[in-house]
C-alpha positions as CSV (number, residue, x, y, z in Angstrom):
1,M,89.2,44.8,143.5
2,F,88.5,48.4,144.4
3,C,90.3,51.6,143.2
4,T,92.5,52.9,145.5
5,A,91.6,56.7,144.5
6,C,87.9,56.6,144.5
7,G,86.8,53.2,146.1
8,F,84.8,52.2,142.6
9,T,84.5,48.2,142.4
10,M,86.4,46.8,139.3
11,N,86.9,43.5,137.8
12,D,90.1,41.8,138.2
13,E,91.0,42.0,134.4
14,H,90.6,45.9,134.2
15,R,93.6,47.8,134.0
16,Y,92.0,51.2,134.5
17,C,89.3,52.6,137.0
18,A,86.1,53.1,134.9
19,R,85.3,56.2,137.0
20,C,88.4,57.9,137.8
21,G,90.8,56.7,135.1
22,K,93.6,55.6,137.5
23,P,95.7,52.6,136.6
24,A,94.9,49.5,138.7
25,T,98.4,49.1,139.7
26,D,101.1,51.7,140.1
27,A,103.7,49.5,138.2
28,Q,101.4,49.5,135.2
29,F,101.9,53.2,134.6
30,Q,104.9,55.3,134.8
31,W,104.9,59.0,134.4
32,S,108.3,60.5,132.8
33,A,109.1,64.1,133.1
34,V,111.8,63.8,130.3
35,P,110.4,64.7,126.8
36,Q,110.3,62.1,124.4
37,G,112.3,62.4,121.3
38,P,115.7,62.0,119.7
39,P,118.5,62.2,122.1
40,P,120.8,65.3,121.6
41,P,123.7,64.9,119.5
42,P,127.1,64.3,121.4
43,K,129.3,67.1,122.0
44,H,132.9,67.3,120.3
45,L,135.8,69.4,121.2
46,E,137.0,70.7,117.8
47,R,138.8,73.6,116.8
48,D,136.4,76.2,115.1
49,M,137.8,77.6,112.1
50,Y,135.3,80.2,111.5
51,D,135.6,82.1,114.7
52,R,139.4,81.8,115.3
53,K,142.0,84.3,116.2
54,I,145.2,82.0,116.1
55,A,144.1,78.4,115.6
56,G,140.6,78.1,116.9
57,V,141.6,76.4,120.3
58,C,139.7,79.1,122.3
59,S,136.8,79.1,120.0
60,G,136.5,75.3,120.2
61,F,136.6,75.1,124.0
62,A,134.2,78.0,124.2
63,K,131.6,76.2,121.9
64,Y,132.0,72.9,123.6
65,F,131.4,74.7,127.1
66,G,128.5,76.9,125.5
67,M,130.0,80.4,126.3
68,D,131.2,83.3,124.5
69,P,134.6,82.9,122.7
70,T,135.8,86.2,123.9
71,V,135.3,85.1,127.6
72,M,137.2,82.0,127.0
73,R,140.0,83.9,125.2
74,L,140.2,86.1,128.4
75,I,140.2,83.1,130.7
76,W,143.3,81.7,128.6
77,V,145.0,85.2,129.0
78,V,144.6,85.2,132.4
79,L,145.8,81.7,133.1
80,F,148.8,82.5,131.0
81,F,149.8,85.4,133.3
82,T,148.9,83.6,136.5
83,T,150.1,79.9,135.9
84,G,151.6,79.9,132.4
85,L,149.9,76.6,131.8
86,P,148.4,77.7,128.3
87,L,152.0,78.0,127.1
88,I,152.2,74.4,127.3
89,A,148.5,73.5,126.8
90,Y,147.7,75.7,123.8
91,P,150.1,73.9,121.3
92,I,149.1,70.6,122.4
93,C,145.6,71.4,121.8
94,W,146.3,72.9,118.5
95,A,148.0,69.6,117.5
96,V,145.5,67.0,119.2
97,M,142.1,68.8,118.4
98,S,140.4,68.1,115.3
99,R,139.4,70.9,112.9
100,N,135.9,71.7,112.3
101,D,135.6,73.5,108.8
102,Y,131.7,73.5,108.7
103,R,129.8,76.7,109.5
104,A,126.7,76.4,111.6
105,L,123.6,77.7,110.0
106,P,121.2,80.1,112.2
107,A,118.3,78.4,113.6
108,G,115.4,77.9,111.0
109,A,117.7,78.4,108.1
110,S,118.6,75.9,105.2
111,Y,120.6,75.7,102.2
112,Q,119.1,77.1,99.0
113,R,120.6,76.1,95.7
114,V,120.9,79.1,93.3
């Protein structure tokens, strides 16, 4: 058997080329561009009680979509004046979305017992 990269003669039981290190078959070795590690936790649509103005619905949507709560509030106000949809959707979201009473710690911070 010959290495397809450098032409070195290999035995059939060898899995890698002794000269260049290439796998004997491409199916043996697969590259992955995805970093290995634990998967990210799933996102939950929850009302944020620490960054709320009325019920935390806009703040919860902003946290879910990864944007500033003020921008999300402006989107709801514009939708209210253009379509009136938030007049119905906001109370429904208020009743259906679960509360999030936990405050997120800044990156690198930990609880300290005093």
